[in-house]
Structures are given as structure tokens and as C-alpha cells.
N, CA, C and O atoms as CSV, one atom per row, in Angstrom:
chain,resi,resn,atom,element,x,y,z
A,1,MET,N,N,15.582,-13.664,81.893
A,1,MET,CA,C,15.528,-14.035,80.496
A,1,MET,C,C,15.128,-15.508,80.345
A,1,MET,O,O,14.374,-15.869,79.441
A,2,LYS,N,N,15.647,-16.350,81.247
A,2,LYS,CA,C,15.361,-17.775,81.158
A,2,LYS,C,C,13.860,-18.046,81.291
A,2,LYS,O,O,13.324,-18.907,80.595
A,3,LYS,N,N,13.184,-17.322,82.175
A,3,LYS,CA,C,11.758,-17.562,82.359
A,3,LYS,C,C,10.972,-17.186,81.099
A,3,LYS,O,O,9.932,-17.787,80.828
A,4,TYR,N,N,11.450,-16.201,80.320
A,4,TYR,CA,C,10.776,-15.835,79.081
A,4,TYR,C,C,10.947,-16.913,78.011
A,4,TYR,O,O,10.030,-17.179,77.233
A,5,VAL,N,N,12.103,-17.515,77.982
A,5,VAL,CA,C,12.351,-18.608,77.039
A,5,VAL,C,C,11.460,-19.801,77.372
A,5,VAL,O,O,10.881,-20.426,76.484
A,6,VAL,N,N,11.362,-20.099,78.644
A,6,VAL,CA,C,10.507,-21.195,79.089
A,6,VAL,C,C,9.046,-20.883,78.772
A,6,VAL,O,O,8.318,-21.753,78.293
A,7,LEU,N,N,8.619,-19.669,79.031
A,7,LEU,CA,C,7.246,-19.259,78.742
A,7,LEU,C,C,6.952,-19.356,77.250
A,7,LEU,O,O,5.908,-19.880,76.863
A,8,LEU,N,N,7.847,-18.864,76.414
A,8,LEU,CA,C,7.663,-18.925,74.973
A,8,LEU,C,C,7.623,-20.370,74.484
A,8,LEU,O,O,6.796,-20.715,73.641
A,9,SER,N,N,8.499,-21.206,75.000
A,9,SER,CA,C,8.507,-22.626,74.632
A,9,SER,C,C,7.189,-23.288,75.010
A,9,SER,O,O,6.638,-24.075,74.240
A,10,SER,N,N,6.693,-22.970,76.187
A,10,SER,CA,C,5.419,-23.545,76.646
A,10,SER,C,C,4.270,-23.104,75.748
A,10,SER,O,O,3.392,-23.902,75.421
A,11,MET,N,N,4.275,-21.846,75.354
A,11,MET,CA,C,3.205,-21.333,74.500
A,11,MET,C,C,3.245,-21.985,73.122
A,11,MET,O,O,2.201,-22.324,72.566
A,12,LEU,N,N,4.434,-22.161,72.571
A,12,LEU,CA,C,4.552,-22.810,71.268
A,12,LEU,C,C,4.105,-24.260,71.327
A,12,LEU,O,O,3.427,-24.739,70.418
A,13,PHE,N,N,4.478,-24.963,72.386
A,13,PHE,CA,C,4.046,-26.352,72.549
A,13,PHE,C,C,2.534,-26.431,72.677
A,13,PHE,O,O,1.901,-27.278,72.046
A,14,ALA,N,N,1.951,-25.558,73.487
A,14,ALA,CA,C,0.501,-25.555,73.683
A,14,ALA,C,C,-0.221,-25.272,72.371
A,14,ALA,O,O,-1.264,-25.868,72.103
A,15,ALA,N,N,0.306,-24.390,71.565
A,15,ALA,CA,C,-0.312,-24.074,70.267
A,15,ALA,C,C,-0.256,-25.268,69.339
A,15,ALA,O,O,-1.202,-25.505,68.588
A,16,SER,N,N,0.824,-26.026,69.370
A,16,SER,CA,C,0.926,-27.188,68.491
A,16,SER,C,C,-0.025,-28.291,68.921
A,16,SER,O,O,-0.520,-29.039,68.079
A,17,VAL,N,N,-0.286,-28.404,70.205
A,17,VAL,CA,C,-1.211,-29.415,70.710
A,17,VAL,C,C,-2.646,-29.054,70.355
A,17,VAL,O,O,-3.479,-29.942,70.173
A,18,ALA,N,N,-2.942,-27.773,70.255
A,18,ALA,CA,C,-4.307,-27.306,70.004
A,18,ALA,C,C,-4.722,-27.420,68.544
A,18,ALA,O,O,-5.881,-27.153,68.226
A,19,ALA,N,N,-3.826,-27.805,67.649
A,19,ALA,CA,C,-4.176,-27.922,66.235
A,19,ALA,C,C,-5.088,-29.123,66.038
A,19,ALA,O,O,-4.643,-30.269,66.109
A,20,VAL,N,N,-6.374,-28.855,65.788
A,20,VAL,CA,C,-7.326,-29.949,65.630
A,20,VAL,C,C,-7.774,-30.095,64.186
A,20,VAL,O,O,-8.426,-31.084,63.850
A,21,ASP,N,N,-7.451,-29.158,63.335
A,21,ASP,CA,C,-7.820,-29.240,61.937
A,21,ASP,C,C,-6.623,-29.796,61.170
A,21,ASP,O,O,-5.524,-29.247,61.256
A,22,CYS,N,N,-6.822,-30.858,60.436
A,22,CYS,CA,C,-5.719,-31.529,59.735
A,22,CYS,C,C,-4.945,-30.578,58.827
A,22,CYS,O,O,-3.726,-30.693,58.699
A,23,VAL,N,N,-5.657,-29.631,58.193
A,23,VAL,CA,C,-4.971,-28.733,57.267
A,23,VAL,C,C,-4.061,-27.746,57.972
A,23,VAL,O,O,-3.337,-27.002,57.311
A,24,ASP,N,N,-4.080,-27.721,59.314
A,24,ASP,CA,C,-3.097,-26.920,60.028
A,24,ASP,C,C,-1.692,-27.459,59.751
A,24,ASP,O,O,-0.723,-26.701,59.715
A,25,CYS,N,N,-1.596,-28.783,59.557
A,25,CYS,CA,C,-0.296,-29.413,59.327
A,25,CYS,C,C,-0.198,-30.148,57.994
A,25,CYS,O,O,0.905,-30.363,57.490
A,26,HIS,N,N,-1.332,-30.536,57.417
A,26,HIS,CA,C,-1.339,-31.393,56.240
A,26,HIS,C,C,-2.150,-30.795,55.102
A,26,HIS,O,O,-2.846,-29.794,55.272
A,27,GLU,N,N,-2.048,-31.430,53.933
A,27,GLU,CA,C,-2.877,-31.022,52.803
A,27,GLU,C,C,-4.342,-31.291,53.114
A,27,GLU,O,O,-4.669,-32.129,53.955
A,28,LYS,N,N,-5.218,-30.567,52.425
A,28,LYS,CA,C,-6.663,-30.733,52.620
A,28,LYS,C,C,-7.076,-32.166,52.284
A,28,LYS,O,O,-6.623,-32.732,51.290
A,29,VAL,N,N,-7.937,-32.745,53.118
A,29,VAL,CA,C,-8.434,-34.103,52.933
A,29,VAL,C,C,-9.692,-34.044,52.067
A,29,VAL,O,O,-10.578,-33.227,52.318
A,30,ASP,N,N,-9.776,-34.900,51.055
A,30,ASP,CA,C,-10.961,-34.976,50.194
A,30,ASP,C,C,-12.042,-35.767,50.933
A,30,ASP,O,O,-12.101,-36.993,50.845
A,31,ILE,N,N,-12.889,-35.049,51.657
A,31,ILE,CA,C,-13.907,-35.679,52.501
A,31,ILE,C,C,-14.880,-36.511,51.662
A,31,ILE,O,O,-15.208,-37.639,52.031
A,32,GLU,N,N,-15.338,-35.962,50.541
A,32,GLU,CA,C,-16.333,-36.669,49.717
A,32,GLU,C,C,-15.796,-37.997,49.193
A,32,GLU,O,O,-16.499,-39.006,49.232
A,33,MET,N,N,-14.565,-38.005,48.707
A,33,MET,CA,C,-13.976,-39.241,48.188
A,33,MET,C,C,-13.857,-40.284,49.294
A,33,MET,O,O,-14.181,-41.454,49.089
A,34,HIS,N,N,-13.393,-39.857,50.465
A,34,HIS,CA,C,-13.250,-40.781,51.582
A,34,HIS,C,C,-14.614,-41.223,52.119
A,34,HIS,O,O,-14.774,-42.359,52.564
A,35,LYS,N,N,-15.588,-40.318,52.072
A,35,LYS,CA,C,-16.942,-40.656,52.508
A,35,LYS,C,C,-17.532,-41.724,51.580
A,35,LYS,O,O,-18.123,-42.700,52.044
A,36,ASP,N,N,-17.366,-41.532,50.266
A,36,ASP,CA,C,-17.897,-42.484,49.288
A,36,ASP,C,C,-17.238,-43.855,49.413
A,36,ASP,O,O,-17.866,-44.879,49.145
A,37,SER,N,N,-15.973,-43.870,49.820
A,37,SER,CA,C,-15.267,-45.143,49.941
A,37,SER,C,C,-15.485,-45.796,51.313
A,37,SER,O,O,-15.007,-46.904,51.555
A,38,GLY,N,N,-16.208,-45.108,52.209
A,38,GLY,CA,C,-16.497,-45.677,53.525
A,38,GLY,C,C,-15.301,-45.677,54.459
A,38,GLY,O,O,-15.164,-46.570,55.295
A,39,ALA,N,N,-14.438,-44.687,54.324
A,39,ALA,CA,C,-13.222,-44.621,55.138
A,39,ALA,C,C,-13.541,-44.481,56.629
A,39,ALA,O,O,-14.467,-43.773,57.025
A,40,THR,N,N,-12.751,-45.172,57.428
A,40,THR,CA,C,-12.853,-45.102,58.889
A,40,THR,C,C,-11.486,-44.738,59.457
A,40,THR,O,O,-10.507,-44.631,58.718
A,41,LEU,N,N,-11.427,-44.552,60.746
A,41,LEU,CA,C,-10.140,-44.267,61.385
A,41,LEU,C,C,-9.170,-45.425,61.159
A,41,LEU,O,O,-7.969,-45.205,60.999
A,42,ALA,N,N,-9.678,-46.648,61.146
A,42,ALA,CA,C,-8.829,-47.811,60.867
A,42,ALA,C,C,-8.252,-47.725,59.455
A,42,ALA,O,O,-7.103,-48.103,59.227
A,43,THR,N,N,-9.058,-47.223,58.498
A,43,THR,CA,C,-8.581,-47.041,57.123
A,43,THR,C,C,-7.454,-46.015,57.090
A,43,THR,O,O,-6.451,-46.207,56.402
A,44,CYS,N,N,-7.623,-44.928,57.834
A,44,CYS,CA,C,-6.569,-43.907,57.899
A,44,CYS,C,C,-5.267,-44.543,58.372
A,44,CYS,O,O,-4.197,-44.274,57.825
A,45,ASN,N,N,-5.370,-45.381,59.387
A,45,ASN,CA,C,-4.184,-46.049,59.920
A,45,ASN,C,C,-3.570,-46.994,58.891
A,45,ASN,O,O,-2.349,-47.039,58.735
A,46,ASP,N,N,-4.422,-47.754,58.182
A,46,ASP,CA,C,-3.925,-48.721,57.197
A,46,ASP,C,C,-3.273,-48.044,56.000
A,46,ASP,O,O,-2.177,-48.424,55.586
A,47,CYS,N,N,-3.945,-47.040,55.444
A,47,CYS,CA,C,-3.468,-46.418,54.202
A,47,CYS,C,C,-2.434,-45.322,54.416
A,47,CYS,O,O,-1.524,-45.157,53.604
A,48,HIS,N,N,-2.572,-44.576,55.502
A,48,HIS,CA,C,-1.743,-43.382,55.672
A,48,HIS,C,C,-0.844,-43.410,56.899
A,48,HIS,O,O,-0.122,-42.444,57.146
A,49,GLY,N,N,-0.868,-44.489,57.674
A,49,GLY,CA,C,-0.027,-44.566,58.864
A,49,GLY,C,C,-0.387,-43.525,59.907
A,49,GLY,O,O,0.481,-43.049,60.639
A,50,PHE,N,N,-1.661,-43.169,59.980
A,50,PHE,CA,C,-2.131,-42.147,60.919
A,50,PHE,C,C,-1.679,-42.454,62.346
A,50,PHE,O,O,-1.218,-41.565,63.062
A,51,GLY,N,N,-1.811,-43.698,62.748
A,51,GLY,CA,C,-1.456,-44.102,64.113
A,51,GLY,C,C,0.022,-43.979,64.422
A,51,GLY,O,O,0.410,-43.941,65.590
A,52,ASP,N,N,0.865,-43.916,63.376
A,52,ASP,CA,C,2.302,-43.774,63.604
A,52,ASP,C,C,2.676,-42.368,64.082
A,52,ASP,O,O,3.656,-42.191,64.806
A,53,GLN,N,N,1.883,-41.369,63.669
A,53,GLN,CA,C,2.204,-39.981,63.972
A,53,GLN,C,C,1.266,-39.337,64.980
A,53,GLN,O,O,1.609,-38.324,65.590
A,54,HIS,N,N,0.077,-39.921,65.160
A,54,HIS,CA,C,-0.936,-39.329,66.027
A,54,HIS,C,C,-1.431,-40.367,67.027
A,54,HIS,O,O,-1.514,-41.555,66.714
A,55,THR,N,N,-1.751,-39.917,68.212
A,55,THR,CA,C,-2.298,-40.816,69.230
A,55,THR,C,C,-3.639,-40.270,69.703
A,55,THR,O,O,-3.717,-39.621,70.747
A,56,PRO,N,N,-4.703,-40.535,68.930
A,56,PRO,CA,C,-6.017,-40.048,69.359
A,56,PRO,C,C,-6.481,-40.760,70.622
A,56,PRO,O,O,-6.106,-41.904,70.878
A,57,ASP,N,N,-7.288,-40.081,71.395
A,57,ASP,CA,C,-7.832,-40.634,72.636
A,57,ASP,C,C,-8.698,-41.842,72.301
A,57,ASP,O,O,-9.735,-41.683,71.656
A,58,PRO,N,N,-8.305,-43.046,72.720
A,58,PRO,CA,C,-9.051,-44.250,72.349
A,58,PRO,C,C,-10.450,-44.332,72.961
A,58,PRO,O,O,-11.278,-45.118,72.500
A,59,GLU,N,N,-10.722,-43.534,73.988
A,59,GLU,CA,C,-12.057,-43.554,74.586
A,59,GLU,C,C,-13.101,-42.935,73.670
A,59,GLU,O,O,-14.273,-43.309,73.728
A,60,ILE,N,N,-12.693,-41.994,72.827
A,60,ILE,CA,C,-13.653,-41.352,71.927
A,60,ILE,C,C,-13.341,-41.583,70.458
A,60,ILE,O,O,-14.140,-41.211,69.598
A,61,HIS,N,N,-12.204,-42.184,70.147
A,61,HIS,CA,C,-11.801,-42.435,68.757
A,61,HIS,C,C,-11.706,-43.938,68.506
A,61,HIS,O,O,-10.623,-44.517,68.586
A,62,SER,N,N,-12.830,-44.559,68.207
A,62,SER,CA,C,-12.819,-45.992,67.919
A,62,SER,C,C,-12.369,-46.215,66.478
A,62,SER,O,O,-12.502,-45.308,65.655
A,63,PRO,N,N,-11.841,-47.390,66.148
A,63,PRO,CA,C,-11.415,-47.677,64.769
A,63,PRO,C,C,-12.557,-47.581,63.755
A,63,PRO,O,O,-12.312,-47.385,62.564
A,64,GLU,N,N,-13.810,-47.718,64.222
A,64,GLU,CA,C,-14.966,-47.659,63.331
A,64,GLU,C,C,-15.419,-46.232,63.040
A,64,GLU,O,O,-16.334,-46.029,62.243
A,65,LEU,N,N,-14.800,-45.251,63.667
A,65,LEU,CA,C,-15.169,-43.849,63.476
A,65,LEU,C,C,-15.008,-43.487,62.003
A,65,LEU,O,O,-13.953,-43.731,61.417
A,66,THR,N,N,-16.051,-42.903,61.398
A,66,THR,CA,C,-16.003,-42.579,59.971
A,66,THR,C,C,-15.351,-41.215,59.757
A,66,THR,O,O,-15.309,-40.385,60.664
A,67,LEU,N,N,-14.846,-40.998,58.544
A,67,LEU,CA,C,-14.212,-39.724,58.242
A,67,LEU,C,C,-15.184,-38.553,58.352
A,67,LEU,O,O,-14.785,-37.497,58.844
A,68,PRO,N,N,-16.447,-38.686,57.915
A,68,PRO,CA,C,-17.373,-37.565,58.145
A,68,PRO,C,C,-17.548,-37.235,59.633
A,68,PRO,O,O,-17.724,-36.069,59.986
A,69,GLU,N,N,-17.501,-38.241,60.503
A,69,GLU,CA,C,-17.567,-37.977,61.944
A,69,GLU,C,C,-16.323,-37.238,62.416
A,69,GLU,O,O,-16.411,-36.356,63.270
A,70,CYS,N,N,-15.170,-37.590,61.869
A,70,CYS,CA,C,-13.934,-36.878,62.187
A,70,CYS,C,C,-14.072,-35.416,61.762
A,70,CYS,O,O,-13.730,-34.494,62.501
A,71,ALA,N,N,-14.586,-35.241,60.545
A,71,ALA,CA,C,-14.737,-33.888,59.995
A,71,ALA,C,C,-15.687,-33.035,60.831
A,71,ALA,O,O,-15.460,-31.837,60.996
A,72,ASP,N,N,-16.738,-33.641,61.353
A,72,ASP,CA,C,-17.702,-32.896,62.163
A,72,ASP,C,C,-17.041,-32.310,63.408
A,72,ASP,O,O,-17.270,-31.146,63.737
A,73,CYS,N,N,-16.233,-33.092,64.096
A,73,CYS,CA,C,-15.607,-32.625,65.344
A,73,CYS,C,C,-14.379,-31.755,65.115
A,73,CYS,O,O,-14.110,-30.835,65.887
A,74,HIS,N,N,-13.638,-32.045,64.056
A,74,HIS,CA,C,-12.351,-31.381,63.856
A,74,HIS,C,C,-12.392,-30.251,62.838
A,74,HIS,O,O,-11.351,-29.701,62.480
A,75,GLY,N,N,-13.577,-29.902,62.372
A,75,GLY,CA,C,-13.712,-28.746,61.482
A,75,GLY,C,C,-13.128,-28.931,60.103
A,75,GLY,O,O,-12.786,-27.952,59.440
A,76,MET,N,N,-13.006,-30.168,59.658
A,76,MET,CA,C,-12.482,-30.418,58.308
A,76,MET,C,C,-13.617,-30.186,57.318
A,76,MET,O,O,-14.754,-30.590,57.559
A,77,GLU,N,N,-13.302,-29.538,56.211
A,77,GLU,CA,C,-14.325,-29.270,55.193
A,77,GLU,C,C,-14.021,-29.985,53.912
A,77,GLU,O,O,-14.777,-29.871,52.947
């Protein structure tokens, strides 16, 4: 029984890590409004505390990354 609990826990953790679309956990992001305002990953951190809850890979997520670029990779519409 213990191995099934461990297996289930591992599967749930893996599923939570695989969530790449923001709306899996959050309200839909208004891409057009953020695009018009020139939002970047640094803006997300400043306005919404993104960096407090998420640790994006710094090798591919520079502070200058724009929200439309985020949307392209993460399937945000």
C-alpha cells in the first residue's frame, strides 16, 4: 500500500510541475493589454510578484522577455 501512496504522490507532483499555461492555476492574462504596455518578465515581477512564486530558468527567461514571447512558448492566448 505504501508504494501506491508514494507513486500517487509522485504523479501528482509531476503533474503540478508540468503546468506551463498560466490559466492552469491563475486567471486568464490579458495578452493584448500587456503587449500594448510593453510588459516584460521584469514587469511581471515588479507588478505581480511573479518571482516570489515562480522560479523560471534564468538561462532562457531573461528579464527583457516580452509577454507575447511568454505566450508563444507557454500556450497563453
